[in-house]
Residue, then its C-alpha position, 0 to 999 in steps of 0.5 A: m500500500k505504501r509503495s502504491l501511494s509513493m508511485a501515485a505521488f511520483a506520477l503526479l509530480v512527473c505529470g505536474g512537471a510536464q505541464a510547465k515548460i520553459l520556452q527559450v527565446n534567443p536573439g533573432d527569435s520572436i518573444q511573441a511567437a513563444l508567448d503565443h504557444a505558452e500555456p498556463g504555468d509556462t515560462v518564456a526565458v529570454a536570452p540577453g540581446t536586443y528585441s525590437g519590431p516594426g512598431g504598433d500597439a505592443l512589442v510583447h502582448v501577453r493574453g493568456n493566464g499563468v504566463h511567466l516572462e524571465a530574463t536578465r536586464s541584458a535582454l533589451l526590449d526596444a519598443h520604439g514605435y510601439k505604445f507599450g513595451v509589454l502589454v498584459g491583458e487588453a488595452g482600453q480606457p475605463t469610463a466613469d461607469a466601468c473599469l476594464p474587465i479582467s482578461a489575464r491572471d497570474f502573470s509575472m515578469t522578472g528582469f528585462t530592460v524596457m525602453n522607448a515605448s510611447h505610452a508605457a513600458v509595462e501596461l497591466a490592463g485588467v490583470d488579477g494577480f501580477a508581479v514585476r520584479g527587477t525590471a529597468l525602465l528607461e526613457n518611456g514616453g508615459e509610464g514605466v509600470h502602469s497597473l490599470c483596473s488590476a488587482h493583487g499586484l507587486v512591483s518590486g526591485v524596479f529601476a526607472s529613469g526618464q519617464r515623462g509621466a508617473a514611473l510607477r502608476v497605480s490606477d483604478s486598482d486594488h491591493v497593489v504593492v510598490e516596493e524596493s524600487a528606485v525612480t529618478g528623472s521622471a515626472i512622478g516617482t509613484l502615483v496612486e490614483n482612484s485606487s484602494f489598499g495600495v502600499v508604497r514602501h522601501n523605495q528611493l524616489f529622487g530627482n523627479s518632479a514629484g516623489a510620491v503622489v496620491l490623487v483622486r481624479p474625475s471620471h474614473p469608475l472609482p471616485l475615491t482613493d483610500h487606504v494607502r500606506i506610504a512608508e519607509n521611503a527616501i524621498i529626496q530632492n525631487d526638484l526636476e521641472n515638471p515635463v507636463a504642461p500646466d495648461g489643464a490638458d493633463a491633471l499631472g501638469a498641475i502638480p508642482s515641481g518640488a513636491g515630496v509627498l502629495n495627498a490630494g483628496g485621498d482618505h485613510v492615507t498613512i505617511e510614516r517613517n519616511i525621510i523627506l529632504g530638500n524638495d523645493s515646494f513642500g515635504v508633505a502636503g495634504v490638500a483637498s482634491p480640486f476635481g470635485p466640481a468636475d465630478r460630483r461623485i468625488e468627496p474632495f476632502v482629506d479624511d483620516q490622514r495620518v502623518a507620523k514619525n517622518v523626518i521632513l527637513l529643508n523642504g519648501q524653500n523654492p516653490d514652483p512659480e508656474r503652478p499655484g500652490p500653498p506656501g512652501a514648507d516642510v509640512v502643509f495641510v489645507p483641508s478645504v478646496v482652495d483656488f491657490g491662484t486667487g486664494e478663494v475657498v471653493a468648498r470648506d471642509p466641515d470637519y478635519s479633526d480625523d486627520c493627525f500629525g505625530e512625532n515628525r521632525f520638521f522645521t516649517e509648517y503651513p499654517t503655523g501650529v497645524t501639527a500641534g492642533l491635530a496631534c495624533p492620539 
C-alpha cells in the first residue's frame, strides 16, 4: 500500500512537471511567437540581446493566464514605435461607469530592460494577480509600470529613469504593492490614483518632479482613493521641472515641481517613517482634491490622514512659480478646496479633526501650529 501511494505521488509530480515548460527565446527569435504557444504555468526565458519590431500597439502582448516572462536586464526590449513595451491583458480606457474587465491572471515578469515605448513600458490592463520584479525602465514616453483596473499586484526591485509621466502608476486598482524600487528623472516617482489598499514602501524616489503622489481624479469608475500606506521611503530632492504642461490638458501638469509627498483628496492615507529632504515646494502636503466640481461623485476632502514619525527637513524653500500652490514648507495641510491662484475657498471642509500629525521632525509648517492642533492620539 505504501509503495502504491509513493508511485501515485511520483506520477503526479512527473505529470505536474510536464505541464510547465520553459520556452527559450534567443536573439533573432520572436518573444511573441513563444508567448503565443505558452500555456498556463509556462515560462518564456529570454536570452540577453536586443528585441525590437516594426512598431504598433505592443512589442510583447501577453493574453493568456499563468504566463511567466524571465530574463536578465541584458535582454533589451526596444519598443520604439510601439505604445507599450509589454502589454498584459487588453488595452482600453475605463469610463466613469466601468473599469476594464479582467482578461489575464497570474502573470509575472522578472528582469528585462524596457525602453522607448510611447505610452508605457509595462501596461497591466485588467490583470488579477501580477508581479514585476527587477525590471529597468528607461526613457518611456508615459509610464514605466502602469497597473490599470488590476488587482493583487507587486512591483518590486524596479529601476526607472526618464519617464515623462508617473514611473510607477497605480490606477483604478486594488491591493497593489510598490516596493524596493528606485525612480529618478521622471515626472512622478509613484502615483496612486482612484485606487484602494495600495502600499508604497522601501523605495528611493529622487530627482523627479514629484516623489510620491496620491490623487483622486474625475471620471474614473472609482471616485475615491483610500487606504494607502506610504512608508519607509527616501524621498529626496525631487526638484526636476515638471515635463507636463500646466495648461489643464493633463491633471499631472498641475502638480508642482518640488513636491515630496502629495495627498490630494485621498482618505485613510498613512505617511510614516519616511525621510523627506530638500524638495523645493513642500515635504508633505495634504490638500483637498480640486476635481470635485468636475465630478460630483468625488468627496474632495482629506479624511483620516495620518502623518507620523517622518523626518521632513529643508523642504519648501523654492516653490514652483508656474503652478499655484500653498506656501512652501516642510509640512502643509489645507483641508478645504482652495483656488491657490486667487486664494478663494471653493468648498470648506466641515470637519478635519480625523486627520493627525505625530512625532515628525520638521522645521516649517503651513499654517503655523497645524501639527500641534491635530496631534495624533
